[in-house]
Biopython code that builds the backbone (N, CA, C, O; Angstrom):
import numpy as np
from Bio.PDB.StructureBuilder import StructureBuilder

atoms = [
    (1, "MET", "N", (23.417, 27.983, 1.241)),
    (1, "MET", "CA", (22.167, 27.281, 1.308)),
    (1, "MET", "C", (22.375, 26.177, 2.371)),
    (1, "MET", "O", (23.368, 25.457, 2.268)),
    (2, "LYS", "N", (21.337, 25.967, 3.576)),
    (2, "LYS", "CA", (21.366, 24.997, 4.531)),
    (2, "LYS", "C", (20.764, 23.727, 4.137)),
    (2, "LYS", "O", (19.816, 23.636, 3.357)),
    (3, "LEU", "N", (21.444, 22.604, 4.795)),
    (3, "LEU", "CA", (21.026, 21.333, 4.218)),
    (3, "LEU", "C", (19.522, 21.081, 4.232)),
    (3, "LEU", "O", (19.024, 20.507, 3.263)),
    (4, "GLU", "N", (18.789, 21.453, 5.220)),
    (4, "GLU", "CA", (17.464, 21.422, 5.301)),
    (4, "GLU", "C", (16.592, 22.065, 4.003)),
    (4, "GLU", "O", (15.609, 21.552, 3.468)),
    (5, "ASP", "N", (17.175, 23.202, 3.697)),
    (5, "ASP", "CA", (16.816, 23.831, 2.289)),
    (5, "ASP", "C", (16.728, 23.023, 1.114)),
    (5, "ASP", "O", (15.764, 22.897, 0.359)),
    (6, "ILE", "N", (18.074, 22.390, 1.043)),
    (6, "ILE", "CA", (18.414, 21.553, -0.124)),
    (6, "ILE", "C", (17.469, 20.362, -0.031)),
    (6, "ILE", "O", (16.726, 20.177, -0.996)),
    (7, "TRP", "N", (17.400, 19.513, 1.029)),
    (7, "TRP", "CA", (16.425, 18.308, 1.280)),
    (7, "TRP", "C", (14.990, 18.734, 0.731)),
    (7, "TRP", "O", (14.370, 18.027, -0.064)),
    (8, "LYS", "N", (14.488, 20.021, 1.252)),
    (8, "LYS", "CA", (13.109, 20.369, 0.820)),
    (8, "LYS", "C", (12.980, 20.714, -0.486)),
    (8, "LYS", "O", (11.930, 20.494, -1.090)),
    (9, "LYS", "N", (14.035, 21.291, -1.055)),
    (9, "LYS", "CA", (14.016, 21.633, -2.536)),
    (9, "LYS", "C", (14.056, 20.292, -3.346)),
    (9, "LYS", "O", (13.228, 20.207, -4.253)),
    (10, "ILE", "N", (14.807, 19.353, -3.170)),
    (10, "ILE", "CA", (14.959, 18.100, -3.810)),
    (10, "ILE", "C", (13.405, 17.272, -4.013)),
    (10, "ILE", "O", (12.867, 16.810, -5.019)),
    (11, "LYS", "N", (12.931, 17.334, -2.406)),
    (11, "LYS", "CA", (11.545, 16.658, -2.363)),
    (11, "LYS", "C", (10.689, 17.476, -3.145)),
    (11, "LYS", "O", (9.863, 16.791, -3.748)),
    (12, "THR", "N", (10.585, 18.738, -3.359)),
    (12, "THR", "CA", (9.647, 19.528, -3.945)),
    (12, "THR", "C", (9.781, 19.028, -5.491)),
    (12, "THR", "O", (8.779, 18.773, -6.159)),
    (13, "ILE", "N", (11.087, 18.912, -5.994)),
    (13, "ILE", "CA", (11.194, 18.794, -7.342)),
    (13, "ILE", "C", (10.608, 17.309, -7.659)),
    (13, "ILE", "O", (9.750, 17.151, -8.528)),
    (14, "LEU", "N", (11.068, 16.370, -6.988)),
    (14, "LEU", "CA", (10.519, 15.125, -7.284)),
    (14, "LEU", "C", (8.909, 15.064, -7.153)),
    (14, "LEU", "O", (8.234, 14.338, -7.883)),
    (15, "GLU", "N", (8.431, 15.786, -6.285)),
    (15, "GLU", "CA", (6.922, 15.815, -6.108)),
    (15, "GLU", "C", (6.238, 16.332, -7.365)),
    (15, "GLU", "O", (5.255, 15.755, -7.831)),
    (16, "LYS", "N", (6.782, 17.462, -7.927)),
    (16, "LYS", "CA", (6.191, 18.196, -8.939)),
    (16, "LYS", "C", (6.607, 17.886, -10.305)),
    (16, "LYS", "O", (6.087, 18.527, -11.218)),
    (17, "ASP", "N", (7.504, 16.959, -10.574)),
    (17, "ASP", "CA", (7.925, 16.454, -11.827)),
    (17, "ASP", "C", (6.611, 15.861, -12.597)),
    (17, "ASP", "O", (5.846, 15.003, -12.155)),
    (18, "ILE", "N", (6.541, 16.481, -13.771)),
    (18, "ILE", "CA", (5.414, 15.959, -14.535)),
    (18, "ILE", "C", (5.459, 14.612, -14.985)),
    (18, "ILE", "O", (4.428, 13.942, -15.045)),
    (19, "VAL", "N", (6.736, 14.096, -15.355)),
    (19, "VAL", "CA", (6.797, 12.631, -15.461)),
    (19, "VAL", "C", (6.493, 11.814, -14.479)),
    (19, "VAL", "O", (5.676, 10.900, -14.593)),
    (20, "LEU", "N", (7.222, 12.125, -13.287)),
    (20, "LEU", "CA", (7.031, 11.167, -11.996)),
    (20, "LEU", "C", (5.623, 11.307, -11.403)),
    (20, "LEU", "O", (5.067, 10.383, -10.810)),
    (21, "LYS", "N", (5.035, 12.617, -11.613)),
    (21, "LYS", "CA", (3.695, 12.620, -10.921)),
    (21, "LYS", "C", (2.322, 11.796, -11.360)),
    (21, "LYS", "O", (1.266, 11.681, -10.738)),
    (22, "ASP", "N", (2.685, 11.300, -12.561)),
    (22, "ASP", "CA", (1.720, 10.410, -13.165)),
    (22, "ASP", "C", (1.893, 8.967, -12.540)),
    (22, "ASP", "O", (0.940, 8.188, -12.555)),
    (23, "TYR", "N", (3.201, 8.585, -11.951)),
    (23, "TYR", "CA", (3.562, 7.219, -11.517)),
    (23, "TYR", "C", (4.008, 7.275, -10.025)),
    (23, "TYR", "O", (3.731, 6.297, -9.329)),
    (24, "ILE", "N", (4.482, 8.025, -9.626)),
    (24, "ILE", "CA", (4.793, 8.156, -8.041)),
    (24, "ILE", "C", (3.696, 8.543, -7.371)),
    (24, "ILE", "O", (3.115, 9.556, -7.762)),
    (25, "LYS", "N", (3.224, 7.852, -6.290)),
    (25, "LYS", "CA", (2.210, 8.265, -5.444)),
    (25, "LYS", "C", (2.569, 9.314, -4.404)),
    (25, "LYS", "O", (1.990, 10.394, -4.291)),
    (26, "ILE", "N", (3.482, 8.932, -3.729)),
    (26, "ILE", "CA", (4.081, 9.811, -2.631)),
    (26, "ILE", "C", (5.699, 9.968, -2.648)),
    (26, "ILE", "O", (6.393, 9.125, -3.216)),
    (27, "VAL", "N", (6.170, 10.920, -2.096)),
    (27, "VAL", "CA", (7.686, 10.895, -1.772)),
    (27, "VAL", "C", (7.787, 11.254, -0.249)),
    (27, "VAL", "O", (7.327, 12.229, 0.344)),
    (28, "TYR", "N", (8.578, 10.104, 0.256)),
    (28, "TYR", "CA", (8.699, 10.283, 1.792)),
    (28, "TYR", "C", (10.040, 10.737, 2.156)),
    (28, "TYR", "O", (11.038, 10.474, 1.485)),
    (29, "SER", "N", (10.042, 11.483, 3.323)),
    (29, "SER", "CA", (11.299, 11.900, 3.727)),
    (29, "SER", "C", (11.876, 11.135, 5.004)),
    (29, "SER", "O", (11.312, 11.179, 6.097)),
    (30, "GLY", "N", (12.964, 10.486, 4.778)),
    (30, "GLY", "CA", (13.410, 9.751, 5.947)),
    (30, "GLY", "C", (13.085, 8.203, 5.841)),
    (30, "GLY", "O", (12.259, 7.810, 5.017)),
    (31, "THR", "N", (13.681, 7.418, 6.602)),
    (31, "THR", "CA", (13.264, 6.021, 6.474)),
    (31, "THR", "C", (11.964, 5.841, 7.007)),
    (31, "THR", "O", (11.576, 6.508, 7.966)),
    (32, "ARG", "N", (11.160, 4.856, 6.365)),
    (32, "ARG", "CA", (9.842, 4.608, 6.663)),
    (32, "ARG", "C", (9.712, 2.775, 6.787)),
    (32, "ARG", "O", (10.466, 1.983, 6.222)),
    (33, "GLU", "N", (8.739, 2.480, 7.534)),
    (33, "GLU", "CA", (8.327, 1.012, 7.818)),
    (33, "GLU", "C", (7.022, 0.912, 7.660)),
    (33, "GLU", "O", (6.337, 1.865, 8.031)),
    (34, "ASN", "N", (6.479, -0.075, 7.167)),
    (34, "ASN", "CA", (5.044, -0.581, 7.048)),
    (34, "ASN", "C", (4.442, 0.409, 6.053)),
    (34, "ASN", "O", (3.367, 0.835, 6.475)),
    (35, "ILE", "N", (4.759, 0.865, 4.977)),
    (35, "ILE", "CA", (4.319, 1.562, 4.111)),
    (35, "ILE", "C", (2.846, 0.927, 3.497)),
    (35, "ILE", "O", (2.919, -0.182, 2.968)),
    (36, "PRO", "N", (1.881, 1.421, 3.540)),
    (36, "PRO", "CA", (0.732, 0.966, 2.878)),
    (36, "PRO", "C", (0.714, 0.644, 1.272)),
    (36, "PRO", "O", (1.124, 1.389, 0.382)),
    (37, "VAL", "N", (0.186, -0.535, 1.142)),
    (37, "VAL", "CA", (0.303, -1.030, -0.368)),
    (37, "VAL", "C", (-0.221, 0.079, -1.170)),
    (37, "VAL", "O", (0.395, 0.517, -2.142)),
    (38, "ASN", "N", (-1.249, 0.496, -0.813)),
    (38, "ASN", "CA", (-1.917, 1.578, -1.682)),
    (38, "ASN", "C", (-0.870, 2.873, -1.931)),
    (38, "ASN", "O", (-1.200, 3.675, -2.804)),
    (39, "ASN", "N", (0.159, 3.061, -1.325)),
    (39, "ASN", "CA", (1.010, 4.043, -1.409)),
    (39, "ASN", "C", (2.209, 3.700, -2.512)),
    (39, "ASN", "O", (2.952, 4.589, -2.928)),
    (40, "PHE", "N", (2.285, 2.701, -2.821)),
    (40, "PHE", "CA", (3.101, 2.224, -3.999)),
    (40, "PHE", "C", (2.730, 2.494, -5.319)),
    (40, "PHE", "O", (1.562, 2.261, -5.629)),
    (41, "PRO", "N", (3.500, 2.942, -6.157)),
    (41, "PRO", "CA", (5.117, 3.130, -6.365)),
    (41, "PRO", "C", (5.261, 4.284, -5.404)),
    (41, "PRO", "O", (4.327, 5.065, -5.218)),
    (42, "CYS", "N", (6.529, 4.409, -4.738)),
    (42, "CYS", "CA", (6.799, 5.721, -3.968)),
    (42, "CYS", "C", (8.200, 5.943, -4.148)),
    (42, "CYS", "O", (8.931, 5.176, -4.776)),
    (43, "ILE", "N", (8.548, 6.943, -3.620)),
    (43, "ILE", "CA", (10.041, 7.186, -3.524)),
    (43, "ILE", "C", (10.297, 7.548, -1.940)),
    (43, "ILE", "O", (9.435, 8.094, -1.251)),
    (44, "ILE", "N", (11.589, 7.173, -1.456)),
    (44, "ILE", "CA", (11.759, 7.340, -0.066)),
    (44, "ILE", "C", (13.289, 7.802, -0.227)),
    (44, "ILE", "O", (14.284, 7.172, -0.584)),
    (45, "MET", "N", (13.081, 9.322, 0.226)),
    (45, "MET", "CA", (14.483, 9.938, 0.366)),
    (45, "MET", "C", (15.256, 9.540, 1.742)),
    (45, "MET", "O", (14.824, 10.011, 2.794)),
    (46, "GLU", "N", (16.166, 8.852, 1.753)),
    (46, "GLU", "CA", (16.721, 8.316, 3.004)),
    (46, "GLU", "C", (17.902, 9.107, 3.316)),
    (46, "GLU", "O", (18.613, 9.419, 2.361)),
    (47, "PRO", "N", (18.290, 9.545, 4.663)),
    (47, "PRO", "CA", (19.283, 10.060, 5.021)),
    (47, "PRO", "C", (20.519, 9.124, 4.936)),
    (47, "PRO", "O", (20.357, 7.905, 4.968)),
    (48, "THR", "N", (21.709, 9.661, 4.832)),
    (48, "THR", "CA", (22.965, 8.534, 4.766)),
    (48, "THR", "C", (24.014, 9.162, 5.780)),
    (48, "THR", "O", (25.090, 8.580, 5.915)),
    (49, "ASN", "N", (23.752, 10.339, 6.511)),
    (49, "ASN", "CA", (24.625, 10.538, 7.432)),
    (49, "ASN", "C", (24.022, 11.421, 8.721)),
    (49, "ASN", "O", (22.885, 11.858, 8.541)),
    (50, "ALA", "N", (24.531, 11.668, 9.743)),
    (50, "ALA", "CA", (23.926, 12.212, 10.998)),
    (50, "ALA", "C", (23.361, 13.543, 10.567)),
    (50, "ALA", "O", (22.164, 13.678, 10.822)),
    (51, "PRO", "N", (23.979, 14.591, 9.947)),
    (51, "PRO", "CA", (23.368, 15.788, 9.580)),
    (51, "PRO", "C", (22.182, 15.827, 8.788)),
    (51, "PRO", "O", (21.374, 16.751, 8.890)),
    (52, "GLU", "N", (22.021, 14.746, 7.905)),
    (52, "GLU", "CA", (20.624, 14.767, 7.109)),
    (52, "GLU", "C", (19.795, 14.064, 8.277)),
    (52, "GLU", "O", (18.707, 14.602, 8.482)),
    (53, "GLU", "N", (20.054, 13.123, 8.968)),
    (53, "GLU", "CA", (19.144, 12.679, 9.901)),
    (53, "GLU", "C", (18.489, 13.641, 10.861)),
    (53, "GLU", "O", (17.311, 13.523, 11.197)),
    (54, "ALA", "N", (19.326, 14.639, 11.310)),
    (54, "ALA", "CA", (18.823, 15.692, 12.158)),
    (54, "ALA", "C", (17.722, 16.316, 11.539)),
    (54, "ALA", "O", (16.633, 16.556, 12.062)),
    (55, "VAL", "N", (18.085, 16.563, 10.381)),
    (55, "VAL", "CA", (16.953, 17.449, 9.571)),
    (55, "VAL", "C", (15.846, 16.605, 9.047)),
    (55, "VAL", "O", (14.797, 17.238, 8.920)),
    (56, "THR", "N", (15.793, 15.454, 8.734)),
    (56, "THR", "CA", (14.547, 14.660, 8.339)),
    (56, "THR", "C", (14.034, 13.889, 9.411)),
    (56, "THR", "O", (12.923, 13.375, 9.281)),
    (57, "MET", "N", (14.644, 13.746, 10.384)),
    (57, "MET", "CA", (13.933, 12.876, 11.832)),
    (57, "MET", "C", (14.627, 13.605, 12.867)),
    (57, "MET", "O", (15.622, 13.120, 13.406)),
    (58, "PRO", "N", (14.127, 14.834, 13.207)),
    (58, "PRO", "CA", (14.691, 15.457, 14.379)),
    (58, "PRO", "C", (14.181, 14.836, 15.570)),
    (58, "PRO", "O", (14.830, 15.086, 16.585)),
    (59, "HIS", "N", (13.139, 14.058, 15.703)),
    (59, "HIS", "CA", (12.537, 13.508, 17.062)),
    (59, "HIS", "C", (13.327, 12.113, 17.075)),
    (59, "HIS", "O", (13.230, 11.558, 18.169)),
    (60, "ASN", "N", (13.897, 11.584, 16.365)),
    (60, "ASN", "CA", (14.517, 10.132, 16.590)),
    (60, "ASN", "C", (15.919, 10.336, 17.504)),
    (60, "ASN", "O", (16.811, 11.129, 17.203)),
    (61, "THR", "N", (15.922, 9.585, 18.507)),
    (61, "THR", "CA", (17.181, 9.561, 19.203)),
    (61, "THR", "C", (17.816, 8.365, 19.180)),
    (61, "THR", "O", (17.191, 7.338, 19.446)),
    (62, "GLU", "N", (19.384, 8.342, 18.799)),
    (62, "GLU", "CA", (19.988, 6.982, 18.604)),
    (62, "GLU", "C", (20.515, 6.749, 20.103)),
    (62, "GLU", "O", (20.990, 7.668, 20.772)),
    (63, "ILE", "N", (20.407, 5.650, 20.488)),
    (63, "ILE", "CA", (20.990, 5.267, 21.771)),
    (63, "ILE", "C", (21.971, 4.045, 21.632)),
    (63, "ILE", "O", (21.557, 3.017, 21.097)),
    (64, "ASN", "N", (23.097, 4.120, 22.038)),
    (64, "ASN", "CA", (24.174, 3.054, 21.798)),
    (64, "ASN", "C", (24.395, 2.536, 23.046)),
    (64, "ASN", "O", (24.840, 3.313, 23.891)),
    (65, "PHE", "N", (24.171, 1.324, 23.372)),
    (65, "PHE", "CA", (24.947, 0.602, 24.616)),
    (65, "PHE", "C", (26.181, 0.122, 24.478)),
    (65, "PHE", "O", (26.474, -0.557, 23.494)),
    (66, "THR", "N", (27.047, 0.404, 25.424)),
    (66, "THR", "CA", (28.385, -0.101, 25.267)),
    (66, "THR", "C", (28.873, -1.097, 26.451)),
    (66, "THR", "O", (30.001, -1.588, 26.419)),
]
sb = StructureBuilder()
sb.init_structure("model")
sb.init_model(0)
sb.init_chain("A")
sb.init_seg("    ")
for serial, (resi, resn, name, xyz) in enumerate(atoms, 1):
    if name == "N":
        sb.init_residue(resn, " ", resi, " ")
    sb.init_atom(name, np.array(xyz, "f"), 0.0, 1.0, " ", f" {name:<3s}", serial, name[0])
structure = sb.get_structure()
């Protein structure tokens, strides 16, 4: 199973969970800033390493200056 498939399955499970569905308003993939107040409470699935970032945020480019 690909990392992308696992990520999507986890997100789907969280979104469809009967207990969470009544409380959580949205499940985000990847880091987020400026979340609207009316979207709280929410769950943010944050990538912890490069392969996960490539799946959840494919258009982000990290630039390091040396």
